[in-house]
N, CA, C and O atoms as CSV, one atom per row, in Angstrom:
chain,resi,resn,atom,element,x,y,z
A,1,UNK,N,N,0.823,-1.199,0.121
A,1,UNK,CA,C,0.137,0.083,0.031
A,1,UNK,C,C,0.781,1.245,-0.263
A,1,UNK,O,O,1.936,1.407,0.131
A,2,UNK,N,N,0.262,2.008,-0.840
A,2,UNK,CA,C,1.324,3.544,-0.892
A,2,UNK,C,C,0.170,4.629,-0.677
A,2,UNK,O,O,-1.009,4.582,-1.028
A,3,UNK,N,N,0.979,5.767,0.108
A,3,UNK,CA,C,-0.047,6.725,0.396
A,3,UNK,C,C,0.771,7.835,0.088
A,3,UNK,O,O,1.828,7.975,0.704
A,4,UNK,N,N,0.392,8.725,-0.867
A,4,UNK,CA,C,0.928,10.076,-0.777
A,4,UNK,C,C,0.170,11.328,-0.111
A,4,UNK,O,O,-0.851,11.881,-0.520
A,5,UNK,N,N,0.792,11.569,0.804
A,5,UNK,CA,C,0.194,12.675,2.099
A,5,UNK,C,C,0.391,13.924,1.786
A,5,UNK,O,O,1.587,14.212,1.830
A,6,UNK,N,N,-0.426,14.949,1.429
A,6,UNK,CA,C,-0.175,16.197,1.312
A,6,UNK,C,C,-1.002,17.047,2.461
A,6,UNK,O,O,-2.143,16.770,2.830
A,7,UNK,N,N,-0.293,18.004,2.891
A,7,UNK,CA,C,-1.027,19.096,3.846
A,7,UNK,C,C,-1.700,20.128,2.831
A,7,UNK,O,O,-1.130,20.740,1.928
A,8,UNK,N,N,-3.007,20.176,3.180
A,8,UNK,CA,C,-3.744,21.278,2.356
A,8,UNK,C,C,-4.236,22.444,2.964
A,8,UNK,O,O,-4.170,22.334,4.189
A,9,UNK,N,N,-4.659,23.413,2.632
A,9,UNK,CA,C,-5.650,24.470,2.926
A,9,UNK,C,C,-6.865,24.159,2.679
A,9,UNK,O,O,-7.761,24.455,3.469
A,10,UNK,N,N,-7.120,23.428,1.394
A,10,UNK,CA,C,-8.408,22.897,1.070
A,10,UNK,C,C,-8.261,22.073,0.169
A,10,UNK,O,O,-7.269,22.288,-0.527
A,11,UNK,N,N,-9.013,20.981,-0.170
A,11,UNK,CA,C,-9.017,20.044,-1.123
A,11,UNK,C,C,-10.402,19.376,-1.336
A,11,UNK,O,O,-11.080,19.176,-0.329
A,12,UNK,N,N,-10.880,19.016,-2.534
A,12,UNK,CA,C,-12.078,18.711,-2.861
A,12,UNK,C,C,-12.006,17.714,-3.912
A,12,UNK,O,O,-11.000,17.590,-4.609
A,13,UNK,N,N,-13.152,16.928,-4.060
A,13,UNK,CA,C,-13.243,15.812,-5.234
A,13,UNK,C,C,-14.506,16.074,-5.766
A,13,UNK,O,O,-15.506,16.160,-5.054
A,14,UNK,N,N,-14.516,16.226,-7.158
A,14,UNK,CA,C,-15.862,16.851,-7.961
A,14,UNK,C,C,-16.174,15.276,-8.809
A,14,UNK,O,O,-15.239,14.636,-9.290
A,15,UNK,N,N,-17.413,14.870,-8.878
A,15,UNK,CA,C,-17.584,13.716,-9.819
A,15,UNK,C,C,-18.936,14.117,-10.631
A,15,UNK,O,O,-19.929,14.446,-9.982
A,16,UNK,N,N,-18.966,14.091,-11.873
A,16,UNK,CA,C,-20.292,14.488,-12.829
A,16,UNK,C,C,-20.770,16.130,-12.436
A,16,UNK,O,O,-21.919,16.565,-12.509
A,17,UNK,N,N,-19.589,16.859,-12.022
A,17,UNK,CA,C,-20.146,18.358,-11.604
A,17,UNK,C,C,-20.686,18.424,-10.119
A,17,UNK,O,O,-21.368,19.391,-9.780
A,18,UNK,N,N,-20.437,17.572,-9.374
A,18,UNK,CA,C,-20.794,17.673,-8.018
A,18,UNK,C,C,-19.857,17.244,-6.864
A,18,UNK,O,O,-19.605,16.054,-6.677
A,19,UNK,N,N,-19.438,18.051,-6.233
A,19,UNK,CA,C,-18.658,17.631,-5.088
A,19,UNK,C,C,-19.088,16.722,-4.305
A,19,UNK,O,O,-20.175,16.851,-3.740
A,20,UNK,N,N,-18.263,15.583,-4.128
A,20,UNK,CA,C,-18.446,14.394,-3.480
A,20,UNK,C,C,-17.646,14.398,-2.205
A,20,UNK,O,O,-18.024,13.573,-1.374
A,21,UNK,N,N,-16.631,15.146,-1.879
A,21,UNK,CA,C,-15.737,15.225,-0.881
A,21,UNK,C,C,-14.923,16.575,-0.671
A,21,UNK,O,O,-14.436,17.244,-1.582
A,22,UNK,N,N,-14.871,16.811,0.457
A,22,UNK,CA,C,-14.179,18.271,0.398
A,22,UNK,C,C,-13.575,18.379,1.974
A,22,UNK,O,O,-14.068,17.792,2.937
A,23,UNK,N,N,-12.465,19.214,2.010
A,23,UNK,CA,C,-12.008,19.283,3.360
A,23,UNK,C,C,-11.235,20.781,3.499
A,23,UNK,O,O,-10.879,21.269,2.426
A,24,UNK,N,N,-10.992,21.425,4.519
A,24,UNK,CA,C,-10.370,22.617,4.852
A,24,UNK,C,C,-9.207,22.315,5.790
A,24,UNK,O,O,-9.603,21.647,6.746
A,25,UNK,N,N,-8.046,22.555,5.829
A,25,UNK,CA,C,-7.089,22.540,6.815
A,25,UNK,C,C,-6.691,21.234,7.145
A,25,UNK,O,O,-6.549,21.060,8.355
A,26,UNK,N,N,-6.509,20.440,6.553
A,26,UNK,CA,C,-6.198,18.871,6.793
A,26,UNK,C,C,-5.122,18.120,5.733
A,26,UNK,O,O,-4.275,18.702,5.056
A,27,UNK,N,N,-5.372,16.749,5.771
A,27,UNK,CA,C,-4.746,15.870,4.848
A,27,UNK,C,C,-5.357,15.568,3.547
A,27,UNK,O,O,-6.529,15.195,3.508
A,28,UNK,N,N,-4.738,15.682,2.603
A,28,UNK,CA,C,-5.113,15.122,1.160
A,28,UNK,C,C,-4.327,13.658,1.258
A,28,UNK,O,O,-3.135,13.703,1.560
A,29,UNK,N,N,-4.952,12.340,1.012
A,29,UNK,CA,C,-4.325,11.232,0.947
A,29,UNK,C,C,-4.756,10.517,-0.407
A,29,UNK,O,O,-5.898,10.140,-0.672
A,30,UNK,N,N,-3.631,10.401,-1.215
A,30,UNK,CA,C,-3.780,9.636,-2.710
A,30,UNK,C,C,-3.154,8.139,-2.147
A,30,UNK,O,O,-2.088,7.856,-1.600
A,31,UNK,N,N,-4.232,7.398,-2.516
A,31,UNK,CA,C,-4.092,5.846,-1.675
A,31,UNK,C,C,-3.959,4.917,-2.816
A,31,UNK,O,O,-4.828,4.818,-3.683
A,32,UNK,N,N,-2.896,4.258,-2.807
A,32,UNK,CA,C,-2.738,3.121,-4.016
A,32,UNK,C,C,-2.738,1.671,-3.197
A,32,UNK,O,O,-2.150,1.533,-2.125
A,33,UNK,N,N,-3.422,0.696,-3.805
A,33,UNK,CA,C,-3.424,-0.602,-3.120
A,33,UNK,C,C,-2.766,-1.739,-3.931
A,33,UNK,O,O,-3.251,-1.819,-5.060
A,34,UNK,N,N,-1.969,-2.481,-3.715
A,34,UNK,CA,C,-1.331,-3.450,-4.248
A,34,UNK,C,C,-1.822,-4.997,-4.261
A,34,UNK,O,O,-2.518,-5.216,-3.270
A,35,UNK,N,N,-1.670,-6.072,-5.049
A,35,UNK,CA,C,-2.044,-7.096,-4.694
A,35,UNK,C,C,-1.968,-7.899,-3.499
A,35,UNK,O,O,-2.881,-8.674,-3.216
A,36,UNK,N,N,-0.972,-7.770,-2.800
A,36,UNK,CA,C,-0.660,-8.505,-1.435
A,36,UNK,C,C,-1.169,-7.703,-0.484
A,36,UNK,O,O,-0.922,-8.168,0.629
A,37,UNK,N,N,-1.882,-6.517,-0.439
A,37,UNK,CA,C,-2.126,-5.760,0.769
A,37,UNK,C,C,-3.650,-6.369,1.378
A,37,UNK,O,O,-4.582,-6.776,0.684
A,38,UNK,N,N,-3.601,-6.305,2.749
A,38,UNK,CA,C,-4.625,-6.861,3.496
A,38,UNK,C,C,-5.394,-6.087,4.459
A,38,UNK,O,O,-4.773,-5.100,4.852
A,39,UNK,N,N,-6.482,-6.220,4.929
A,39,UNK,CA,C,-7.211,-5.373,5.979
A,39,UNK,C,C,-6.100,-4.777,6.912
A,39,UNK,O,O,-6.085,-3.567,7.139
A,40,UNK,N,N,-5.082,-5.707,7.504
A,40,UNK,CA,C,-4.397,-5.236,8.382
A,40,UNK,C,C,-3.264,-4.194,7.988
A,40,UNK,O,O,-2.591,-3.531,8.778
A,41,UNK,N,N,-3.200,-4.188,6.713
A,41,UNK,CA,C,-2.026,-3.315,6.100
A,41,UNK,C,C,-2.987,-1.758,5.881
A,41,UNK,O,O,-2.411,-0.675,5.985
A,42,UNK,N,N,-4.363,-1.839,5.597
A,42,UNK,CA,C,-5.109,-0.481,5.709
A,42,UNK,C,C,-5.124,-0.271,6.959
A,42,UNK,O,O,-5.131,0.957,7.041
A,43,UNK,N,N,-5.134,-0.754,8.135
A,43,UNK,CA,C,-5.080,-0.256,9.397
A,43,UNK,C,C,-3.783,0.290,9.783
A,43,UNK,O,O,-3.758,1.343,10.419
A,44,UNK,N,N,-3.007,-0.141,9.558
A,44,UNK,CA,C,-1.364,-0.010,9.921
A,44,UNK,C,C,-1.175,1.583,9.035
A,44,UNK,O,O,-0.630,2.539,9.587
A,45,UNK,N,N,-1.691,1.652,7.679
A,45,UNK,CA,C,-1.244,2.577,6.916
A,45,UNK,C,C,-2.274,3.901,7.627
A,45,UNK,O,O,-1.772,5.002,7.852
A,46,UNK,N,N,-3.622,3.630,7.903
A,46,UNK,CA,C,-4.166,4.713,8.516
A,46,UNK,C,C,-3.723,5.092,9.979
A,46,UNK,O,O,-3.991,6.191,10.466
A,47,UNK,N,N,-2.997,4.068,10.676
A,47,UNK,CA,C,-2.535,4.802,11.783
A,47,UNK,C,C,-1.269,5.602,11.591
A,47,UNK,O,O,-1.053,6.554,12.340
A,48,UNK,N,N,-0.528,5.319,10.760
A,48,UNK,CA,C,0.700,5.912,10.022
A,48,UNK,C,C,0.336,7.344,9.796
A,48,UNK,O,O,0.862,8.266,10.419
A,49,UNK,N,N,-0.703,7.515,8.763
A,49,UNK,CA,C,-0.875,8.683,8.448
A,49,UNK,C,C,-1.687,9.642,9.437
A,49,UNK,O,O,-1.561,10.867,9.450
A,50,UNK,N,N,-2.488,8.945,10.215
A,50,UNK,CA,C,-3.074,9.803,11.558
A,50,UNK,C,C,-2.205,10.248,12.292
A,50,UNK,O,O,-2.380,11.347,12.818
A,51,UNK,N,N,-1.121,9.564,12.505
A,51,UNK,CA,C,-0.071,9.901,13.430
A,51,UNK,C,C,1.349,10.718,12.826
A,51,UNK,O,O,2.352,10.958,13.497
A,52,UNK,N,N,1.172,11.008,11.624
A,52,UNK,CA,C,2.424,11.634,10.836
A,52,UNK,C,C,2.643,12.824,11.126
A,52,UNK,O,O,1.735,13.626,10.905
A,53,UNK,N,N,3.700,13.225,11.612
A,53,UNK,CA,C,3.953,14.703,12.257
A,53,UNK,C,C,4.244,15.531,10.977
A,53,UNK,O,O,5.398,15.867,10.710
A,54,UNK,N,N,3.356,15.806,10.312
A,54,UNK,CA,C,3.497,16.564,8.957
A,54,UNK,C,C,2.792,17.970,9.181
A,54,UNK,O,O,2.983,18.842,8.333
A,55,UNK,N,N,2.157,18.179,10.050
A,55,UNK,CA,C,1.582,19.698,10.312
A,55,UNK,C,C,2.506,20.617,10.968
A,55,UNK,O,O,3.623,20.210,11.290
A,56,UNK,N,N,2.103,21.956,11.223
A,56,UNK,CA,C,2.625,22.751,11.689
A,56,UNK,C,C,3.265,22.421,12.973
A,56,UNK,O,O,2.634,21.486,13.466
A,57,UNK,N,N,4.348,22.818,13.816
A,57,UNK,CA,C,4.777,22.499,14.916
A,57,UNK,C,C,5.113,20.986,15.210
A,57,UNK,O,O,5.118,20.597,16.378
A,58,UNK,N,N,5.395,20.127,14.167
A,58,UNK,CA,C,5.243,18.797,14.091
A,58,UNK,C,C,4.453,18.198,14.842
A,58,UNK,O,O,4.765,17.405,15.730
A,59,UNK,N,N,3.081,18.636,14.447
A,59,UNK,CA,C,1.947,17.956,14.990
A,59,UNK,C,C,1.134,17.150,14.015
A,59,UNK,O,O,1.012,17.446,12.827
A,60,UNK,N,N,0.569,16.074,14.621
A,60,UNK,CA,C,-0.084,15.313,13.334
A,60,UNK,C,C,-1.610,15.591,13.317
A,60,UNK,O,O,-2.118,16.399,14.094
A,61,UNK,N,N,-2.276,14.933,12.456
A,61,UNK,CA,C,-3.759,15.044,12.410
A,61,UNK,C,C,-4.275,14.635,13.658
A,61,UNK,O,O,-5.053,15.427,14.187
A,62,UNK,N,N,-4.002,13.492,14.304
A,62,UNK,CA,C,-4.400,13.218,15.400
A,62,UNK,C,C,-4.602,14.161,16.549
A,62,UNK,O,O,-5.547,14.297,17.326
A,63,UNK,N,N,-3.232,14.887,16.419
A,63,UNK,CA,C,-3.157,16.036,17.484
A,63,UNK,C,C,-4.007,17.315,17.307
A,63,UNK,O,O,-4.372,18.015,18.252
A,64,UNK,N,N,-4.281,17.549,16.033
A,64,UNK,CA,C,-5.384,18.600,15.979
A,64,UNK,C,C,-6.388,18.475,15.492
A,64,UNK,O,O,-7.120,19.444,15.289
A,65,UNK,N,N,-6.720,17.209,15.153
A,65,UNK,CA,C,-8.239,16.847,14.710
A,65,UNK,C,C,-8.437,17.331,13.220
A,65,UNK,O,O,-9.523,17.642,12.731
A,66,UNK,N,N,-7.116,17.348,12.523
A,66,UNK,CA,C,-7.388,17.640,11.054
A,66,UNK,C,C,-8.225,16.590,10.338
A,66,UNK,O,O,-8.246,15.389,10.605
A,67,UNK,N,N,-8.905,17.217,9.396
A,67,UNK,CA,C,-9.896,16.051,8.545
A,67,UNK,C,C,-8.794,15.593,7.387
A,67,UNK,O,O,-7.735,16.106,7.024
A,68,UNK,N,N,-9.496,14.429,6.977
A,68,UNK,CA,C,-8.411,13.805,5.784
A,68,UNK,C,C,-9.512,13.516,4.600
A,68,UNK,O,O,-10.612,12.985,4.756
A,69,UNK,N,N,-8.975,13.968,3.458
A,69,UNK,CA,C,-9.722,13.443,2.437
A,69,UNK,C,C,-8.892,12.509,1.594
A,69,UNK,O,O,-7.875,12.931,1.041
A,70,UNK,N,N,-9.353,11.034,1.452
A,70,UNK,CA,C,-8.938,10.157,0.873
A,70,UNK,C,C,-9.316,9.738,-0.643
A,70,UNK,O,O,-10.497,9.407,-0.747
A,71,UNK,N,N,-8.604,9.684,-1.780
A,71,UNK,CA,C,-8.888,9.587,-2.828
A,71,UNK,C,C,-7.868,8.286,-3.284
A,71,UNK,O,O,-6.638,8.331,-3.306
A,72,UNK,N,N,-8.771,7.062,-3.658
A,72,UNK,CA,C,-8.119,6.145,-4.495
A,72,UNK,C,C,-7.049,6.495,-5.649
A,72,UNK,O,O,-7.287,7.499,-6.321
A,73,UNK,N,N,-6.059,5.859,-5.890
A,73,UNK,CA,C,-5.022,6.359,-6.748
A,73,UNK,C,C,-4.066,5.192,-7.389
A,73,UNK,O,O,-2.858,5.093,-7.173
A,74,UNK,N,N,-4.883,4.294,-8.256
A,74,UNK,CA,C,-3.973,3.292,-8.829
A,74,UNK,C,C,-2.782,3.591,-9.345
A,74,UNK,O,O,-1.800,2.863,-9.203
A,75,UNK,N,N,-2.779,4.870,-10.091
A,75,UNK,CA,C,-1.668,5.052,-10.399
A,75,UNK,C,C,-0.138,5.331,-9.564
A,75,UNK,O,O,0.920,5.693,-10.078
A,76,UNK,N,N,-0.385,5.069,-8.286
A,76,UNK,CA,C,0.731,5.336,-7.377
A,76,UNK,C,C,1.542,4.070,-7.657
A,76,UNK,O,O,2.654,3.922,-7.150
A,77,UNK,N,N,0.993,3.158,-8.459
A,77,UNK,CA,C,1.794,1.952,-8.704
A,77,UNK,C,C,2.109,1.780,-9.997
A,77,UNK,O,O,2.282,0.654,-10.464
A,78,UNK,N,N,2.218,2.897,-10.718
A,78,UNK,CA,C,2.799,2.609,-12.204
A,78,UNK,C,C,4.157,2.481,-12.180
A,78,UNK,O,O,4.889,2.948,-11.307
A,79,UNK,N,N,4.599,1.663,-13.419
A,79,UNK,CA,C,5.893,1.353,-13.440
A,79,UNK,C,C,6.299,1.916,-15.134
A,79,UNK,O,O,5.847,1.463,-16.185
A,80,UNK,N,N,7.144,2.868,-14.974
A,80,UNK,CA,C,7.621,3.627,-16.175
A,80,UNK,C,C,8.964,3.466,-16.403
A,80,UNK,O,O,9.665,4.305,-16.969
A,81,UNK,N,N,9.363,2.350,-15.955
A,81,UNK,CA,C,10.754,1.903,-16.355
A,81,UNK,C,C,11.418,1.756,-17.572
A,81,UNK,O,O,12.562,2.072,-17.900
A,82,UNK,N,N,10.348,1.129,-18.295
A,82,UNK,CA,C,10.641,0.880,-19.876
A,82,UNK,C,C,9.572,1.408,-20.871
A,82,UNK,O,O,8.384,1.108,-20.749
A,83,UNK,N,N,10.000,2.131,-21.768
A,83,UNK,CA,C,9.521,2.688,-22.538
A,83,UNK,C,C,8.556,4.111,-22.121
A,83,UNK,O,O,8.857,4.596,-21.030
A,84,UNK,N,N,7.715,4.638,-22.696
A,84,UNK,CA,C,6.874,5.790,-22.288
A,84,UNK,C,C,5.603,5.321,-21.767
A,84,UNK,O,O,5.043,6.037,-20.937
A,85,UNK,N,N,4.976,4.062,-22.179
A,85,UNK,CA,C,3.715,3.767,-21.453
A,85,UNK,C,C,3.726,3.021,-20.417
A,85,UNK,O,O,4.173,1.878,-20.503
A,86,UNK,N,N,3.233,3.526,-19.217
A,86,UNK,CA,C,3.301,2.859,-17.884
A,86,UNK,C,C,2.826,1.746,-17.977
A,86,UNK,O,O,2.114,1.519,-18.955
A,87,UNK,N,N,3.055,0.727,-17.026
A,87,UNK,CA,C,2.221,-0.456,-16.764
A,87,UNK,C,C,1.623,-0.308,-15.537
A,87,UNK,O,O,2.100,0.466,-14.707
A,88,UNK,N,N,0.680,-0.929,-15.331
A,88,UNK,CA,C,-0.080,-0.678,-13.981
A,88,UNK,C,C,-0.353,-1.986,-13.373
A,88,UNK,O,O,-1.379,-2.205,-12.729
A,89,UNK,N,N,0.763,-3.035,-13.621
A,89,UNK,CA,C,0.203,-4.581,-13.274
A,89,UNK,C,C,0.621,-4.792,-11.879
A,89,UNK,O,O,0.380,-5.863,-11.321
A,90,UNK,N,N,1.379,-3.604,-11.144
A,90,UNK,CA,C,1.433,-3.803,-9.655
A,90,UNK,C,C,0.042,-3.512,-8.755
A,90,UNK,O,O,-0.247,-4.083,-7.703
A,91,UNK,N,N,-0.754,-2.465,-9.447
A,91,UNK,CA,C,-2.089,-2.059,-9.056
A,91,UNK,C,C,-2.845,-3.214,-8.587
A,91,UNK,O,O,-2.734,-4.213,-9.299
A,92,UNK,N,N,-3.547,-3.308,-7.614
A,92,UNK,CA,C,-4.466,-4.377,-7.465
A,92,UNK,C,C,-5.641,-3.971,-8.252
A,92,UNK,O,O,-5.924,-2.817,-8.572
A,93,UNK,N,N,-6.440,-5.283,-8.590
A,93,UNK,CA,C,-7.576,-4.624,-9.545
A,93,UNK,C,C,-8.648,-3.945,-8.348
A,93,UNK,O,O,-8.487,-3.968,-7.127
A,94,UNK,N,N,-9.753,-3.357,-9.104
A,94,UNK,CA,C,-10.727,-2.895,-8.556
A,94,UNK,C,C,-11.393,-3.468,-7.358
A,94,UNK,O,O,-11.639,-2.910,-6.289
A,95,UNK,N,N,-11.670,-4.836,-7.781
A,95,UNK,CA,C,-12.503,-5.813,-6.777
A,95,UNK,C,C,-11.778,-5.884,-5.683
A,95,UNK,O,O,-12.413,-5.868,-4.629
A,96,UNK,N,N,-10.473,-5.970,-5.616
A,96,UNK,CA,C,-9.384,-5.903,-4.356
A,96,UNK,C,C,-9.255,-4.577,-3.861
A,96,UNK,O,O,-9.516,-4.468,-2.662
A,97,UNK,N,N,-8.946,-3.609,-4.418
A,97,UNK,CA,C,-8.578,-2.213,-3.961
A,97,UNK,C,C,-9.712,-1.756,-3.164
A,97,UNK,O,O,-9.542,-1.391,-2.000
A,98,UNK,N,N,-10.799,-1.755,-3.693
A,98,UNK,CA,C,-12.035,-0.586,-3.311
A,98,UNK,C,C,-12.456,-1.306,-1.880
A,98,UNK,O,O,-13.100,-0.521,-1.185
A,99,UNK,N,N,-12.285,-2.413,-1.351
A,99,UNK,CA,C,-12.531,-2.573,-0.117
A,99,UNK,C,C,-11.503,-2.276,1.049
A,99,UNK,O,O,-11.697,-2.023,2.238
A,100,UNK,N,N,-10.360,-2.391,0.316
A,100,UNK,CA,C,-9.063,-1.866,1.216
A,100,UNK,C,C,-9.293,-0.583,1.503
A,100,UNK,O,O,-9.352,-0.265,2.691
A,101,UNK,N,N,-9.481,0.469,0.416
A,101,UNK,CA,C,-9.833,1.786,0.542
A,101,UNK,C,C,-10.689,1.974,1.614
A,101,UNK,O,O,-10.318,2.399,2.708
A,102,UNK,N,N,-11.717,1.699,1.357
A,102,UNK,CA,C,-12.792,1.585,2.560
A,102,UNK,C,C,-12.310,1.243,3.878
A,102,UNK,O,O,-12.519,1.961,4.856
A,103,UNK,N,N,-11.609,0.060,3.922
A,103,UNK,CA,C,-11.032,-0.344,5.279
A,103,UNK,C,C,-10.177,0.888,5.769
A,103,UNK,O,O,-10.412,1.373,6.876
A,104,UNK,N,N,-9.193,1.396,4.959
A,104,UNK,CA,C,-8.373,2.610,5.608
A,104,UNK,C,C,-9.153,3.383,5.725
A,104,UNK,O,O,-8.965,3.662,6.909
A,105,UNK,N,N,-10.304,4.282,5.270
A,105,UNK,CA,C,-11.003,5.344,5.783
A,105,UNK,C,C,-11.683,4.793,6.736
A,105,UNK,O,O,-11.763,5.597,7.665
A,106,UNK,N,N,-12.292,3.676,7.003
A,106,UNK,CA,C,-12.907,3.282,8.329
A,106,UNK,C,C,-12.070,2.951,9.371
A,106,UNK,O,O,-12.508,2.665,10.485
A,107,UNK,N,N,-10.496,2.974,9.001
A,107,UNK,CA,C,-9.550,2.704,10.393
A,107,UNK,C,C,-9.362,4.349,10.807
A,107,UNK,O,O,-9.093,4.770,11.932
A,108,UNK,N,N,-9.551,5.042,9.748
A,108,UNK,CA,C,-9.164,6.472,10.157
A,108,UNK,C,C,-10.294,6.860,11.235
A,108,UNK,O,O,-10.050,7.205,12.392
A,109,UNK,N,N,-11.456,6.755,10.711
A,109,UNK,CA,C,-12.759,7.259,11.442
A,109,UNK,C,C,-12.852,6.545,12.864
A,109,UNK,O,O,-13.411,7.157,13.774
A,110,UNK,N,N,-12.367,5.372,13.074
A,110,UNK,CA,C,-12.366,4.590,14.293
A,110,UNK,C,C,-11.319,5.350,15.046
A,110,UNK,O,O,-11.399,5.392,16.273
A,111,UNK,N,N,-10.401,5.917,14.454
A,111,UNK,CA,C,-9.157,6.666,15.409
A,111,UNK,C,C,-9.759,8.005,15.665
A,111,UNK,O,O,-9.195,8.637,16.558
A,112,UNK,N,N,-10.953,8.685,14.985
A,112,UNK,CA,C,-11.454,9.789,15.554
A,112,UNK,C,C,-11.497,10.852,14.392
A,112,UNK,O,O,-11.965,11.974,14.583
A,113,UNK,N,N,-11.023,10.475,13.266
A,113,UNK,CA,C,-10.674,11.423,12.286
A,113,UNK,C,C,-12.140,11.742,11.586
A,113,UNK,O,O,-13.141,11.033,11.684
A,114,UNK,N,N,-12.005,13.123,10.777
A,114,UNK,CA,C,-13.150,13.194,10.124
A,114,UNK,C,C,-12.662,12.807,8.452
A,114,UNK,O,O,-11.689,13.269,7.855
A,115,UNK,N,N,-13.389,12.096,8.087
A,115,UNK,CA,C,-12.982,11.551,6.697
A,115,UNK,C,C,-14.015,12.017,5.742
A,115,UNK,O,O,-15.226,11.898,5.926
A,116,UNK,N,N,-13.322,12.678,4.475
A,116,UNK,CA,C,-14.192,12.479,3.326
A,116,UNK,C,C,-13.514,11.641,2.170
A,116,UNK,O,O,-12.303,11.428,2.228
A,117,UNK,N,N,-14.266,11.167,1.133
A,117,UNK,CA,C,-13.648,10.444,0.639
A,117,UNK,C,C,-13.941,10.654,-1.122
A,117,UNK,O,O,-15.009,11.190,-1.416
A,118,UNK,N,N,-13.132,10.292,-2.107
A,118,UNK,CA,C,-13.714,10.519,-3.627
A,118,UNK,C,C,-14.796,9.596,-3.708
A,118,UNK,O,O,-15.590,9.363,-2.797
A,119,UNK,N,N,-14.786,8.999,-5.023
A,119,UNK,CA,C,-15.817,7.977,-5.525
A,119,UNK,C,C,-14.978,6.878,-6.196
A,119,UNK,O,O,-14.225,7.252,-7.095
A,120,UNK,N,N,-15.000,5.789,-5.934
A,120,UNK,CA,C,-14.132,4.668,-6.321
A,120,UNK,C,C,-14.674,4.448,-7.810
A,120,UNK,O,O,-15.879,4.559,-8.036
A,121,UNK,N,N,-13.800,4.148,-8.780
A,121,UNK,CA,C,-13.948,3.971,-10.450
A,121,UNK,C,C,-14.805,5.102,-11.093
A,121,UNK,O,O,-15.452,4.913,-12.123
A,122,UNK,N,N,-14.776,6.147,-10.504
A,122,UNK,CA,C,-15.189,7.423,-10.921
A,122,UNK,C,C,-14.233,8.458,-11.584
A,122,UNK,O,O,-13.120,8.617,-11.083
A,123,UNK,N,N,-14.608,9.178,-12.696
A,123,UNK,CA,C,-13.790,10.058,-13.187
A,123,UNK,C,C,-13.600,11.538,-12.034
A,123,UNK,O,O,-14.366,12.501,-12.075
A,124,UNK,N,N,-12.782,11.452,-11.364
A,124,UNK,CA,C,-12.782,12.399,-10.392
A,124,UNK,C,C,-11.875,13.625,-10.754
A,124,UNK,O,O,-10.810,13.417,-11.334
A,125,UNK,N,N,-12.222,14.755,-10.464
A,125,UNK,CA,C,-11.440,16.031,-10.564
A,125,UNK,C,C,-11.135,16.300,-9.040
A,125,UNK,O,O,-11.988,16.517,-8.179
A,126,UNK,N,N,-9.821,16.251,-8.862
A,126,UNK,CA,C,-9.387,16.420,-7.580
A,126,UNK,C,C,-8.603,17.926,-7.576
A,126,UNK,O,O,-7.885,18.359,-8.477
A,127,UNK,N,N,-8.899,18.501,-6.481
A,127,UNK,CA,C,-8.439,20.000,-6.638
A,127,UNK,C,C,-7.810,20.024,-5.279
A,127,UNK,O,O,-8.441,19.576,-4.322
A,128,UNK,N,N,-6.496,20.564,-5.119
A,128,UNK,CA,C,-6.115,21.029,-3.645
A,128,UNK,C,C,-5.014,22.094,-3.739
A,128,UNK,O,O,-4.256,22.233,-4.699
A,129,UNK,N,N,-5.028,22.930,-2.458
A,129,UNK,CA,C,-4.009,23.816,-2.311
A,129,UNK,C,C,-3.146,23.594,-1.281
A,129,UNK,O,O,-3.455,23.827,-0.113
A,130,UNK,N,N,-1.848,23.064,-1.697
A,130,UNK,CA,C,-0.880,22.501,-0.728
A,130,UNK,C,C,-0.535,23.471,0.113
A,130,UNK,O,O,-0.626,24.623,-0.312
A,131,UNK,N,N,-0.051,23.244,1.525
A,131,UNK,CA,C,0.320,24.100,2.574
A,131,UNK,C,C,1.700,23.789,2.717
A,131,UNK,O,O,1.954,22.625,3.027
A,132,UNK,N,N,2.671,24.598,2.554
A,132,UNK,CA,C,4.103,24.245,2.682
A,132,UNK,C,C,4.972,24.259,1.642
A,132,UNK,O,O,5.916,25.039,1.771
A,133,UNK,N,N,4.921,23.574,0.580
A,133,UNK,CA,C,4.273,22.472,0.503
A,133,UNK,C,C,4.974,21.363,0.931
A,133,UNK,O,O,6.163,21.222,0.643
A,134,UNK,N,N,4.239,20.406,1.719
A,134,UNK,CA,C,4.664,19.389,2.560
A,134,UNK,C,C,4.073,18.025,1.999
A,134,UNK,O,O,2.898,17.810,2.297
A,135,UNK,N,N,4.593,17.274,1.388
A,135,UNK,CA,C,4.293,15.820,0.784
A,135,UNK,C,C,5.108,14.997,1.169
A,135,UNK,O,O,6.325,15.171,1.244
A,136,UNK,N,N,4.316,13.734,1.529
A,136,UNK,CA,C,5.264,12.701,2.010
A,136,UNK,C,C,4.610,11.255,1.512
A,136,UNK,O,O,3.400,11.063,1.628
A,137,UNK,N,N,5.454,10.304,0.976
A,137,UNK,CA,C,5.086,8.959,0.386
A,137,UNK,C,C,5.340,8.202,1.479
A,137,UNK,O,O,6.397,8.230,2.110
A,138,UNK,N,N,4.271,7.435,1.751
A,138,UNK,CA,C,4.737,6.242,2.784
A,138,UNK,C,C,4.195,5.021,2.083
A,138,UNK,O,O,3.123,4.984,1.481
A,139,UNK,N,N,4.967,4.120,2.211
A,139,UNK,CA,C,4.796,2.954,1.848
A,139,UNK,C,C,4.878,1.520,2.745
A,139,UNK,O,O,5.836,1.320,3.491
A,140,UNK,N,N,3.892,0.646,2.612
A,140,UNK,CA,C,3.966,-0.608,3.782
A,140,UNK,C,C,4.013,-1.846,2.665
A,140,UNK,O,O,4.074,-3.016,3.042
């Protein structure tokens, strides 16, 4: 599992002209799932993201109650080492990935996070305004 975590002043996801998720002053998490990931992986990643000291004064989202916008992002597993066309073979198929993205969001909620999400398998327009900018790639 890979998570690209960005501090944002605002972020939103729009599908078919309507906003399906939005936050202010929190974390935007682009989440990629691979074939070997399990629900335990999602839980561990949620803990790492929630406790990541990436905010001002080395605080975490858990310290300040920052909201989290979770967007599924299979392209985090792109392999472009050969040629110009990336391979997506390391990304889990949608049937495997979707429940694990949901498990990740639910694990954050269990920890007390306010979580917004994108919509799985939809063409999403993701907008964000980075703060810092601070961006961290986590991998399990």
